[in-house]
N, C-alpha and C positions, 0 to 999 in steps of 0.2 A: 808467064801470066800466074797466078796464083787464085785458086777456090779457097774461099774461105766458109765455114762450116760453123751454123749459131746452134749449140745445145739449149731444149728448155726441156726445164723437168717440172714435175710436182709429186708429192709425196707427201704423204702423212694425213692424207683429205678429212677420214675418219668420217666420210659423210656428214661433213659440214656445210649442208646444204645451203646456209644462210652467206656462204662467205662466196658461195659455187660463179656467182653474176660479176662477181672483184676479181676471182682467180681467172674467167675467160675472159672478159675484159683487159686484161695487162697481158694475159696469154696470146690473145689477136693482135693489142697493140706491139710485142715485140718481134713478135711474128712478120708484122708488115713493115716494123724497121729494118729487120735482117733484108727482107724482101728488097726494100728500096734501096738499100746499102751493098745489094749483088751478092748476097750471100746465100748459100742454099741451108736449110732451116730440119732439127730434128725436134719431133714432141715428143719424150716420154713420160710416163708415170711407173715412178719406182715402187710403190706397194703404198698398202695401206688405206687405198681410197674405199672401201667399204665397212662401214662398221654399225655393228647390227642391234646399236642403238636407239639408231634413229628405226622409227617406224616405217618408212620407203624400201629403205636396205634392208630391213626384215621383212617386210608384207610380201618383197617381191624375189629374197635371196640374192640379193643385187645385181639383178637383172637391168632396174634404172637407173645404177652406177656406171653400167656400160651402156648404156643409152645416151646418157648425158656424154662417157667419154667418148663414144662417135661420135657428136655431135661435133665434138673441138678438133679431130683429125687428129689425135694421135699415132704417131708411126707406131709405136711399142707401148705394152705394159704388161706390167710381172705385178706378182701377187706380195706382200708384206706377210709378214707373218700375223698380224690381224684377222686377213683373209686365210691365213694356212690353220688356224688355228680354231678358229669358228663357226667354218665351213667343210662340209666333210668334201669329201674328194668328188663324187656325183653333185653335188651344188657347184662347187669350183665349175666344173666342166659345164654343166646345164648353163651358169651364170653368162659364161663366154659364147653362147650358142651365136649369139645376134653383135658379134664383135669384129666390127671392119675394119682393124688396125691392123698394116703390113704385121707385122709380126706379134704372135702375142705367146708370151712365153707360162708354160705353169710348170 
């Protein structure tokens, strides 16, 4: 008997919160489909989820973005060049203090 793994990912979300409900709905649907088919599922964000152009991201220094990612139960998240060049190392460390991912790579 072989196991199947479905990998879902997001990237380059750039604090586009107007699209977030659609992204969440799509991810939940795909996760439910995979589970119904007996597959294991991993969900990753592979960078550039936080863009400081958005007032919430700027005001909360990305912490609001991380709370949204927590709500979708990501397994792991990494930073992209956007976070890496627009946030200080201290801000990045603080941004992820309340992360609930299985693995968080900074």
